C-alpha positions, 0 to 999 in steps of 0.5 A: 792453386799452385804453378811451380817450375819442373823439368820433367816429362810434362802432362795432359789433364782429361777431366772425363767420365765413362762413355761419353767421354771414350774418344777423350779416354783414348787419346794416345800419349804418342800422338801428343808427345806427352803423358794423359791422365783421365780423371773423373772429378774436378777434385781429382784434376786439381790434385793432378795439377798440383802435384804433375807439370800439366801442358793441358787441361781438357774438361769434358761438360757431357759428364762433369756439368757445371761443376768443372766451372769451379775449376777454371776459377781456381786456375792461377794466372800461371796455369795450363792451356785448357780446352773445354768440350760439350754439347750444343745444350752445354753452350752457356756453360763453355761460353762461361768457361771460356769467360773464366779462362778456357782457351778453346772450345769443341762441340760434340761430335767430332773425330780424333783429328778434330780433337787433336787439332783443338787441342793443338790450337788451345795450346798455341793460343796460350802461348801467345797470350803468356807470350803477350804478358811477357811483352807487356812486362818487358815493355814496363821494363824497358819504359822504367829504363829509359825514363831513368836514362832521361832523368836529367832532361826535362820533365815534360820531354821524359813523360811525354816520350814514355807516354808515346812509347807505351801508347803505340806498344799497348795499342798494338797488343790491344789490337792483336788481343781483340783479333785473337779473341773474336777468331776464338769466339767464331772457332767456338761456334763454327766446329767443323773448322777446327784450328782453320783460322790459324792455319789459313792466316799463316797462308795469307802471310805466306802469300804477301811475303811472296808479292813482297808486301813484307811490311803488311804480310803480318798484319795481313794474316792477322786480319784474315783471322777475322774472314768469317766473323760475320758468321756469328749472326748466322742461325746455328741450324744453318752454320752447323748443318752438315748437308748441302744448304738449300738456296733460301739458306745459302742466301742467309749464309752469304750475308755474313760478308756484309755483316762481318764488315759492318761489325769491323768496319767502324773501327779506328785501328787499321788491323781492324779496318782491313779485316773489314775488308777482308770480311767484305770480299773474301768471297769475290771472284777474280772473274766477277762471279762472286758475291757479294759485290761481284767484284773482279780482277783488282777492283778485289783488294789485295787482302781479299784476293790473298783470303780467298786462296789461302781460306779455300786451300785450307777448306780442301786439305781438311775434312768436311762433313760433306767430303774427306780432305784432298791430299796436297798435290790433289788440292793444288790442282783444284785451285789452279783449275780456277786460276783466272776464275776464282783466283787472281793468276799471279797470287796463286802461282806464287802460293802454289810455287812456294818452296814454304807452303808444303812445308806449312801444309805438312807441319799444320797438325 
């Protein structure tokens, strides 16, 4: 499938059909800042992708079915971002679509805001992947130029320098890619959260910077994306339940902290080891009444205390099956009520007092 440089207005192509995809067919161009083309078949979608500059491909498996996988297999490396939509009976096809290169998944039922958030999240992930590919190409170019500049020095020194530069940069890129892939797997199961991990990652980085942890802020924000990785082991009937959990179900849900830590704790990279700490401690309370270990105060790692605030704020300001989203002022008031009980007082004060918080919240999508 060809990809050419075009300057005209970009499109979103929606592969959907009939009433089951009504919420997709009613996507408003003004909401998305682009035109929308709805087509009923894979062949027509291919024609749209070949003829029009396409920013996003949304594929609804509910009526299109397995034939949609043929479309993903034909997308080239420069193709558009893609989001696959389906129901629980389509999970195998959704997993296959993600393996073939889809950048996000959304399980019905969902509302308009969740759909728009999923489209935005898939587009942002697509942009990050393309940026990492560009960085790899730039790294190869720079490394080759440096090798030429060192040509007159010994072959041993030149080879060692190149290998060291490549290894450090490649390791960092690989770690970030691992985090983004794992985070995408979490989002594909926990449909309620939408772009939750992306937003709370920004909040974590904000708090870390306000604390003066500038050299660690990006890593903390990135590692926090995996705070709920342990939920991969939580059964669907609990994870996707849209009513209050029973005491027994709550116990199973709370195991995700230890499960996430177990998944990540053996990693050699500093990034994934930090993610392991966050997975274990983001539900601890400052007064010691949290779980799983009942840690209190400074005994809770800094990254865990940061994530607790960011996770709670984003949950409060977004819709949940059991309650609507709170406004900005209401949500910050709820956090302040738990100052010193749930949350570290100093960190909470820096977070709620930050001039950047309102901007990030307003622009979050």
